C-alpha positions, -999 to +999 in steps of 0.1 A: +343-090-743+334-123-724+362-148-732+345-177-714+369-180-686+359-181-648+368-144-638+360-150-601+392-170-595+419-173-582+414-154-550+444-170-536+465-151-562+450-118-552+479-098-538+483-060-533+488-044-566+512-022-549+525-010-514+512+025-513+540+035-488+565+027-513+551+046-542+566+078-552+541+106-542+541+122-577+529+089-592+494+095-577+491+131-585+465+143-611+456+176-625+439+200-600+409+202-622+401+164-619+365+158-613+366+122-605+359+110-568+355+078-552+334+067-521+344+035-504+317+018-483+332+003-452+305+004-425+292-031-426+292-054-396+303-085-415+282-108-395+281-134-421+318-140-419+316-146-382+337-155-362+366-142-383+347-111-385+337-097-352+314-069-340+343-047-329+365-055-358+345-065-390+357-081-422+366-051-441+395-044-417+407-080-418+435-097-440+416-128-448+439-142-472+473-132-457+482-108-485+496-082-459+467-058-468+432-057-454+401-056-476+397-019-471+435-013-479+432-032-511+403-014-521+420+018-516+450+005-534+429-004-564+414+031-567+443+052-559+457+042-592+430+062-610+414+085-585+435+114-567+441+103-531+424+134-516+394+126-538+388+092-521+363+091-493+356+062-469+322+059-452+321+037-421+303+036-387+315+060-361+329+033-340+351+021-367+364+055-379+397+053-359+403+018-374+398+030-408+422+060-402+447+039-388+447+017-419+446+045-444+468+072-428+475+088-462+440+100-464+431+135-451+411+133-419+381+151-434+378+122-462+365+097-435+327+099-429+317+083-398+279+072-398+261+081-365+237+052-370+234+022-390+211+030-421+226+010-447+246+025-476+221+049-495+221+076-467+259+075-464+264+078-501+238+108-499+259+126-473+292+118-493+276+133-525+267+165-507+302+168-493+317+162-528+293+186-546+303+214-521+340+210-535+333+202-570+297+209-585+304+187-617+318+158-596+319+122-612+318+097-585+323+059-584+309+041-554+324+008-542+320-017-514+351-026-495+347-064-494+356-075-529+383-092-549+391-078-583+413-099-607+428-081-634+437-044-624+443-032-659+410-045-673+394-031-641+409+004-646+398+004-682+363-004-674+361+022-646+374+049-668+351+039-698+322+043-672+335+075-658+339+089-693+304+082-702+288+097-671+309+130-675+292+134-708+258+120-701+232+118-674+230+085-658+240+059-633+260+028-643+260-004-623+291-024-633+281-061-640+299-093-647+289-124-667+280-150-642+302-180-642+281-204-619+245-203-604+254-185-573+223-177-551+242-152-530+247-124-555+224-100-573+215-104-609+207-075-633+189-083-664+202-063-694+177-045-715+183-027-748+216-013-758+220+023-755+244+025-784+276+027-763+294-006-764+287-028-734+262-005-720+225-016-715+194-002-698+182-021-667+154-046-673+151-060-639+169-066-607+169-097-586+189-099-553+199-134-541+176-158-561+174-193-552+197-216-571+173-227-596+165-194-607+201-183-606+208-212-631+179-199-653+195-164-651+230-176-660+217-199-689+197-172-705+227-149-711+206-119-703+217-115-667+250-101-652+262-104-615+258-070-598+293-061-583+278-033-562+301-007-580+282+023-594+294+053-615+275+085-618+279+123-613+271+133-577+244+156-589+225+129-610+228+103-580+212+128-556+185+137-580+178+099-582+175+096-544+153+126-543+128+109-565+128+078-542+126+098-509+109+130-519+094+141-485+129+137-467+148+156-492+121+183-495+126+190-458+163+190-462+162+216-489+135+238-472+156+238-440+188+246-459+173+271-484+181+301-462+217+299-472+218+280-504+250+264-492+254+227-500+276+223-469+244+233-448+225+207-466+250+181-458+249+190-422+211+186-424+216+152-440+235+144-410+210+156-385+182+138-402+202+106-407+181+085-384+150+095-405+164+078-436+151+044-445+174+014-442+181+015-480+213+002-498+226+019-529+219-014-547+183-014-541+180+024-543+194+024-578+184-010-594+150-016-577+140+019-588+156+018-622+143+046-643+155+064-673+192+071-671+200+038-651+223+015-669+244-017-665+278-021-680+292-054-691+327-054-676+358-075-684+375-078-650+375-107-627+354-104-594+342-120-565+322-110-535+340-119-501+308-115-479+301-150-470+320-181-463+299-198-490+309-173-517+345-173-508+345-212-511+328-212-544+352-187-557+384-202-542+376-239-546+381-235-585+416-227-579+426-246-548+408-280-554+386-297-529+397-279-498+401-241-493+426-233-465+428-194-458+463-184-446+463-211-420+485-242-411+466-274-416+474-310-419+446-328-435+439-366-444+409-379-464+392-345-463+374-327-490+350-298-497+359-279-467+369-243-459+393-236-431+404-205-414+425-207-381+446-180-363+484-175-367+503-199-346+475-226-345+477-258-361+448-277-375+451-316-378+419-328-396+409-363-408+378-377-425+360-342-428+338-335-458+317-305-465+324-283-435+334-247-424+360-248-397+368-212-384+385-203-353+392-166-341+399-155-305+375-171-281+354-187-307+356-220-329+328-226-353+324-260-369+293-263-393+281-278-425+291-259-456+265-243-478+247-211-479+252-204-442+241-169-438+208-177-421+226-204-400+252-180-388+225-153-379+209-180-359+242-188-340+249-152-334+213-145-318+217-175-295+252-167-285+243-132-278+212-141-258+229-168-237+264-156-233+265-119-241+286-098-264+319-113-255+317-138-282+301-117-308 
């Protein structure tokens, strides 16, 4: 399945697979008994891509590469090819729900799930699964982040349908994995265990989130580890049963309080009422850190890149664009190398003699800092700016 090519590039070439508004409506229709659903996770703050990503308008709602579609819109486009539109749900923070609705006007209003408080992704997925189960008790669900680049739509669709086909017939959760092409410390790594007899499907031996570069190199060289894409496939029922094993006391209370009616919609409302009691748990940790029987990783054949940090964007883009990565910006450069540049429309950057820097300008903030794994550094910048200058620059 692995052809030896770097499947994380080129991001520059990633363009909308289609313009949804120009598609005939009937092309997206599926049979009414379809059991496939999708939950798009779009509630992140995007702080690691500051200052392009801002507190009131984070990265998932931005068109970083000048494609004409935001990251959220491209994620929707990708899945609307294979999932009925009214089966696609978007989870986001309450304060961003209006932005999400504006960017995806074709989705029914009830398909937007506004989170009342930040509790990472597992609680949002829990609520989404309850909602979906109340509509379709045998629902098959694919969960996806909204901040990724996928290269090779046909291969992606084939892998997704292969995973959905497996979970429709077998109990389990599938994490979709990609062979690493570089020792990337900013990604999660899933160690493949034994094959379960289905081509490309393995038990999960271990999970390591964001190892240092030396360990990442060992993982890559071993051939036993895959990058965790953050895309998961399961039935809504099995996924909930998995979370119930991790958080038994909370779910026991939800079921006790909702037992009087036996209505899943009532239990979904209780999940909402108890939202603040959930731990700050991601789906990735909830599934892979607690991997038990029925948790698998699938070796996939599509190209993939995380768009969560300046470092990861540079690492993926530089393999296509050369020494300097310029993101949809007007720049004149002389004697420069190993930089990533993002400037606002209508602004011109003239840069000479710069090596190994991130230069990002957005609204009232210009950031210039040494390139590298800058997540901790940007977190420090944000904290200092917030304390000294307030929310205006965050």
